[in-house]
N, C-alpha and C positions, 0 to 999 in steps of 0.2 A: 402716116405716123405708123412707125415700126411700134411693137409690141413692147420693145425695151424700153421705147422711150414715154408710152403711156403707162408702164411702171412706174418711171420716174417723175411722170407727173404728179400722179396719183400721191406718192408718196409726202412731195410738197404740199400737195395742199392738206389745209386743215381739217383735225379728224372732227368729223359731225357730234354735237353733244350726243352722252347718255343717255338714255332715258329712264335709268336707274340711279337712283339718290343713294349712294353708299354713305356708310356712317365713318366721319374723320375723328380721327384722333388730335385734340390740341399738340401743339409741337411738331405733328408731321407734315411732310411734305408727298403729294401723291405726283407720278409717271404715267404717260401710256404706253403701248408697245402694241405694234398690231400681233394678231396670232398666227399672221403664214408671210414667208418672204416672197410668195407665188401666188399670182393668182390676179385676177380686177377685186373680187370683194374683200378687203380689208377690215378686218373688226376688231373691239375694244375690249380688255380686260378689268377690273378695279385695279389701282394705285395700288401699291405696297409701302405700308409707313416705313420711313427710315427718319432714326436720330439726328438732329441737329449738331453738329459737330462745333463744338466750344473755338473760340479763335484761341490760338496758342498763347496769343499774351496776357487775355484774362486767365488763364490758366496761372501764368508764371508768378502774376499781379498776387494771385489769391493765397501761392504757395511763400513769397514772401510777405505778404499781411501775418500768417500764420505763424511765420519763422520769429518773426518781428515779436508778436504776441508769447507765443513760446519764451522768447529771449527777456522780456520784460516780466513775465511770473518768478524766471529762474532765476532772476535777479532780485526779486522782492523777497521771493525763499531765502537765499544766502545771506541779505541783511538782515531777516525773520530771527534767523540760526545764527547770527554773529550775537544780536541780541540776546535769546536765550543761552546760547553760550556763554553769552558774560554773568550771567543770572543764575544758574548753576556755582558760580563759583563763588556766590556772594548768600550769606545765610542774616539775616536781619530778626532780630527780637525787641522786645521791650517790656513794659509793666509801668504802672502809675499806681499812687498810693495819694490820692486824696484823701485828710483826716482831719475829726473833730477834738478838739483833744477840751480836755478839762480840769483844772488843776484847782485843790484848798490846801493852803498850809496853819500850820499851828502858827505861835507867836513868834516860836524862835526862828523856823524857817520861811517867815512873808518873807517878800523881796519888799516889803515896807519898812523893814527892820534897820533902823540907822539912818533913816530919811531927816534931812535936813541938820543933821551931825545928833541927832538923839540920841540915845541911848536903848538899844529897845525901840518902841513902837513907838510914834509920835503922840502927843494927845489928841485925841478923839479919832484916830485912824487906827480902823481893825486892821486883822491879819491879813483878809482877802479884799480890803478896799483898794479901789484903784486910784491911784497918784501921779504926779507927774512926776519926770525923774530928768536929772541934768539934759540928756544926752536930747532929749525931745519926745520921747518916747513916755508911756506909759507903764506901770507895773500889774497891766490886763492880762491874765495868763491861759482865758480863753477865747479861742479862734478856730477857724477854719483857716487849713493851708493847705500845699501842696508837700505834704511830706520828702517823698521821693517819686520822680520820676524817672526812668531811665532809658538810654535806646543804646541799641549794640549791633554795631556791624563787624558782621567776619567774613571777610575777605581772603578765600582759598585760592594762591596760585594754581599750587598743586599739592601732590602730599608731602613735600619738604618746606614749605613755605606759604605762612598765611599772616595777613596782619588784624588784631583785633580794638578796635574804637570804642570805647564806651565813653556819653555822652550824661548829664544830669542839665536841664537846664535851668533848675533852683540850684543853685551852689549852697545855699545856705542851711536851713531846717535846721533840726536837732533843738534840742531840750535848754541847752546850753551853748555858750560858744560864738564864736564870730565867723562862724563859716570855711569853708576851704579856698575860697580866692580863684578857684577854676571850676570849669563846668566840665573837665576831664575826669571822667575815672579810672576804669582800664583804658590804657595807649601804649599797646605795646607790637613789635614786631617775632614774630616768632616761627623759629625754624626745629622742624622736625627732623631726628634722625630716627630709623626702623631699622635697630640691631637684629633683632629677629621678626619673626609674627607675634614671636608674646612678649618680647620687650623693647622698648622702645621711649627715647627720650626727649624732651623738649627742653630747647633754647629759648627762650625768651628775655627781653631787653626792652626796658619802657618803665611806666608805671603800672605797678599791680599791687596786688595785698600782699601782705607779710603771711607766709605759712606757719605762723604761731598760734596752731590750734586749730579746729575744726570750727568752731565756732565765727572765726575769723574768716575763712575760706568760705564757710555755706553763705546763699545769696540770700540778701535780707529780702528775697522775692519769695524762697522758701522756705522762710523761718515766721512763723506765724505771731511772735510775738516784736512787736515793732521796733523796739530799741534793744539795741547789744545790753550784754552785759555790762553793769557799773565798772567793773575792774576792766574791762577791753577799753569802755569809754575813756580811761584815763589811761592805762599803760600805751595802748593806741589808737591814739580820738578818731585817726582820718583811715583805719585800714590798709591805706593805699601810701605806696613811699615809690621813689623813683630807683630801680636799681637790674640786676641782673639773676636769675634764676636757672637753674637745672633740673627739671623734674623728672622722673624715669617712674615709671610705669611697668611690673613684672606679673607673674602666675595669674596670667589670665584678668590683669585688673585688678586683684585683690592684696597685692604691695605698691606701694608709694612711698618713693623716698624725693624731697625735695632739699635741696642745697640754693639757698640765694646769699646777693650782698648787695646790701642799699646804701642810700645817704643819711639815713638815721634822723630825719624829719619826715613826719609824717601828713598829709594832707588838711587835719586839723590841726595843724601848728601855724601860728601866725604867718613864720616867716617860708613858709610851703613855696611857694611861688616870688617872693622874694628872694631869699636866698635858700635854694634847694638843701645847703648842707651847710652849718656854720663854724664847723671844725675839719679837719683832714681826713679825722679817722671816721672808719664804713663800720657798720653793723653787720655781722654777720648772722643769717638765720636758717636752721635746716628744721626739716620734719620727716620722722618717718611714722607711716601707719600701716597697719593690717588687718583685711575684711575678712573673718571670720564665716561669715554669712547671715548667722542670727544676731552676732556680734562684733564689734572689731574695737581695737585701741589700737592708742598713737602716745608719740611723744614731741614735744618741738622745744626748741632751745635757741637762742639768742644773745649773742656777747657783743660789745662796742662802746663807743666812746662817746657820752656826750657831752654838753658847753654851757654855762652858763655865763652869764653877759648883766654886768653893773652899769648900765647905758650911763650912770651921773657918774659915778667915779670911773668911769671905760677902764673898768676890767673884766679880763676871762678867763674862766678857768676850767679844764675841761677836768672829766671824769670818766672812771668804768662803771658801765650799768650792762646788769644779766638776766635771765630768767628762763624758768624753766616750769613746760605745760605738760600736765599729765592729763590724757582722756581716754573716757570710753564710754562705748553706745549698745545697747540694746534695740534690735531694729526686728520687730516680729509679730505675727499675726496668731495670737494663742487664743481667738475666741472669732472664728472663720465670717462667723454673723455680725460681728460689729466691726472688723478692721485691722488697722496696723496700731500696733503700740510698740512707740518711741521713750526710750530713757534716753539721756546726755546726762554728763555730768565731766565737769573740768576743774581740777588745781592747777593754782600758778603761783608759784615762788621766786620772787623776784629782790632784786635791789637796787634801786635808783633809777628804776623804769618809768615811775612817772614822769608825765609829760610837763604837769602844770597846769592844765588848760581846763581844770576844775575846780583845786585847789593847789593855790599857789605859791603856799608855804610846805608843799610834797616836794618841792626840789629841794637840792643841797644847797645849802650859802658858800660862799665865798668865804673862806677862814678869814680873819684877820692878817696872817703872813701867806701871802699869794702863793710859800711854795710847801705849805701843808697839805693834805689831801682835805676832801670837803669832808664832813658829815653826812655818811652813808646811811641811806632808809632801807628798812628792809620788808617790802610789800608783801601782802595774802590776797589772794584772791578765790572763790570758789562760787561755781555754780553746780544746780542741780534740775533738771529740766524734763518732764513729763508730758508726754502727749499722748492723746489717746483717741482714735477716730468712732466714733460712730454711726457706723453705713458710710459712704460715700456722701451724706450731707451734711454730716456733722463734724466738730475736733471742739473736744477741750483740751486744756492746759494749764499746765500749772509750773512755775518758775521760782525759784532761790538763788538768790545770789550774792555774795558780801566780797568785799574791799574793804580793808584796812592801807592804808599809805606809808602807815609806820607800825610794826607790828611790837614794837621796843612798847608802845604808850598802853596801858588798860583802857579798854572801852573806845578805841578808837576807828569803829568802824561803823559803814553805811551797811545797812541789812536791807535788801528788797524782797517783799514778796508781791508773786504776780498771778493774776487770775485768768482766764483767757477761754472766750466763746467764741468758734469759726463755724460761717454759715456757709456752704459748698452751692451757689447756685448752678455753677456748671465747670465745664474746664474752661480756668484762665478768668475766673471771674468770683469772687469773693467777700463775705463781710468779718470783718473782725474786731470782735469786742475786748476791750483788755482793762483791769482795771491794778493799779498797785499801788502799793502801801510800802511808802521808804521810812526807815527810823534809820537817820543819820546824826554820828554819835561823833565824826570825822574832826577832830580841834587841832590849835596850835601847841605845839609843848609849853608845859607849864599853866595852861588853863584848863579850863572846866567843860566836860563833855557838853556840848548842847542840847543833846535831844532833840533836833530836828524832825517834825511829821509832814511828809508829803503825801498824798491822796492825789493818783492821776486816772483819768476816765479817758481813754483813747478809741473813737473808733473811725474805722479803715475801710473804705471799700476799693479793694484792691484787683484794678483790672489787669491782663496779660496775655500777650502774643506771644 
């Protein structure tokens, strides 16, 4: 055998096992190699570790799985962003006024007066006795109730357009009257025209408040007194009407000017949902106000046509009506340790503006000759209101309001004195305690002043968000 052949045979024979025990690394493979390419003595050396290369198919599968996971996460994020983007255009607010109300009457003011056809009180029946009524209810004036509950949505599409929907699931409420016939309050489509950074006009159409004095425009949740002024409850019983308005603000929102046109039938009138406008004439309303900082002033006006209907004789008569409202307010922190002092005052001069919801005889009557004018009634209303904060926890208030549906008669007005205490537990939660004493001498022409006296205690826990 030649030397070359011997070398080839030796290379083909397996290498002898190594006497050493090298440490191995998990996941690594080992290889052996001759120490020399010549000579008959072939030696070994420890194997060198090498990483196992993954199969190309596994890498591609993992990449695809990761890409699919990332795509799913991106899709979820896009859906979430769309939901949040929609919510950014929605403003939700609301409040509720559960109430405990107690009332007390003298004989003249008692709901029992005239029961059973008797003049005055029936025999054996007191002024505050609970008796049955013909409609299946009773004369009980003391109860728990939900005075108001409002839920308001403002949907803003962009800086130029929005929709406002405010509902009240308890459409009756109030001390008197048959309710509104709808749970809708403000239901309005609004377009905004920004003339400049300082001047802006809102064009609204739908159901909205009459811009006739600050007392109407102020939210019922902001006013500490639970009920509105008595003249407002007679002249504008439901606050809201259907129409169109243009409201402009300027001079850093200190100047406010509103012009509006309405049907002329408010929510508190019985025909609001049956026939929102009983005649073709529309009511025109306007208000201008300026805020000087510590005080502000304003003036409002209303002019339109109303109608009186004789359902028995099927007679219909239109008549003109108008009103002017002068308003002034002071709002300043005179004593910093106490809090804000607020004083409001309004004077209303009107003719034929009473809606007949409290005093049916306050409406003009149809003349014997249908071509003659109705006998007009001149109305007067006055309100003075004081609110004083005692730190952030308490507020005291006093209000006086007077209303006469016919100033031509002597001693023909209702005077109401209201006293208020408010406990402000936290932002959005307060307890309102109010006592009112009313002296009502409103009467029909030719009759005597009744001197009705009504005491009302009201307790309201208002929650707001």
